[in-house]
C-alpha positions in Angstrom: 0.0 0.0 0.0 2.8 2.4 0.9 4.3 2.0 -2.6 1.1 3.3 -4.2 0.4 6.2 -1.9 2.6 8.5 -4.1 -0.2 8.1 -6.7 -2.7 10.1 -4.6 -3.3 13.5 -6.0 -2.2 16.5 -4.0 -4.8 18.2 -1.9 -5.5 21.8 -2.9 -7.4 24.3 -0.9 -8.6 27.7 -1.8 -7.2 30.6 0.3 -9.6 31.8 3.0 -11.5 34.9 2.1 -13.7 37.2 4.2 -16.7 35.6 5.9 -19.8 36.5 3.9 -22.7 38.2 5.8 -25.2 35.5 4.7 -23.2 32.7 6.4 -25.8 32.5 9.2 -28.3 31.2 6.5 -26.1 28.5 5.1 -27.4 25.0 4.7 -25.4 21.8 4.5 -25.4 20.0 1.2 -23.6 16.9 0.1 -21.9 16.2 -3.3 -20.9 12.6 -3.7 -18.4 11.4 -6.3 -18.3 7.7 -5.8 -16.0 5.4 -7.8 -15.6 1.7 -7.3 -13.8 -1.1 -9.0 -14.0 -4.9 -8.4 -13.0 -8.2 -10.0 -16.6 -9.0 -11.1 -19.1 -7.3 -13.3 -19.5 -4.4 -13.3 -15.8 -4.0 -13.0 -15.8 -0.2 -12.5 -18.4 2.4 -11.9 -18.8 6.1 -11.1 -21.8 7.9 -9.8 -22.2 11.6 -8.8 -25.0 12.8 -6.6 -26.1 16.0 -4.9 -28.0 15.6 -1.7 -28.7 12.0 -2.4 -30.1 12.6 -5.9 -28.1 11.1 -8.7 -26.9 13.7 -11.3 -24.5 11.6 -13.5 -23.0 8.2 -14.0 -20.0 7.6 -16.1 -20.0 5.2 -19.1 -16.4 3.8 -19.2 -17.1 2.1 -22.5 -17.9 5.4 -24.2 -15.7 7.5 -21.9 -18.5 10.0 -21.2 -20.8 11.1 -18.4 -24.4 10.0 -18.6 -26.9 12.5 -17.2 -29.8 11.2 -15.2 -32.0 14.0 -16.5 -31.9 15.7 -19.9 -31.5 19.1 -18.2 -28.0 18.0 -17.2 -26.8 17.1 -20.7 -24.8 20.3 -21.2 -22.9 19.7 -18.0 -22.3 16.1 -18.9 -20.4 17.0 -22.1 -17.8 19.2 -20.3 -14.5 17.2 -20.1 -13.0 19.2 -17.2 -12.2 16.3 -14.9 -12.0 13.4 -17.3 -8.3 13.0 -16.7 -8.9 12.8 -13.0 -11.6 10.1 -13.5 -9.1 8.0 -15.6 -6.4 8.5 -12.9 -8.9 7.3 -10.3 -9.8 4.3 -12.5 -6.2 3.3 -12.9 -5.4 3.8 -9.2 -8.4 1.7 -8.2 -7.5 -1.1 -10.6 -3.9 -1.0 -9.5 -5.0 -1.3 -5.8 -7.0 -4.5 -6.7 -4.1 -6.0 -8.6 -1.2 -5.1 -6.2 -2.9 -5.2 -2.8 -5.9 -7.4 -3.3 -3.9 -10.7 -3.4 -2.2 -9.8 -0.1 -5.5 -9.2 1.7 -7.4 -12.2 0.2 -9.6 -13.6 2.9 -8.9 -10.8 5.4 -11.4 -8.2 4.1 -15.1 -9.1 3.8 -16.5 -9.1 0.3 -19.2 -6.6 -0.5 -21.3 -6.9 -3.6 -23.7 -4.3 -5.0 -23.6 -0.6 -5.6 -21.8 1.2 -2.8 -23.7 3.8 -0.8 -21.5 6.5 0.6 -22.5 9.0 3.3 -20.0 11.8 4.0 
């Protein structure tokens, strides 16, 4: 595992700015970008959701985002983070190939679409 940690992207944070006056009215929202890979079918998947509602999935055979609603079609065509998605895919598959055999039988097997709560 330690040999693969160098593959993790660097964390970038925006500089702190002045606190806006409307901050007292802020609500918590959750954006989920969930990628998984496994040895069985489907071998890889990506889902993006906002407050629990799916916005996009990613079709790796076509290398494109698939919007859940037609209104999101314009956003789905923007390739801004496609390189990051392919990096995550390669990293995930590398973890399965390099680390998976060493942990065989030590980690419980989970099947199905992962549900993430952050």
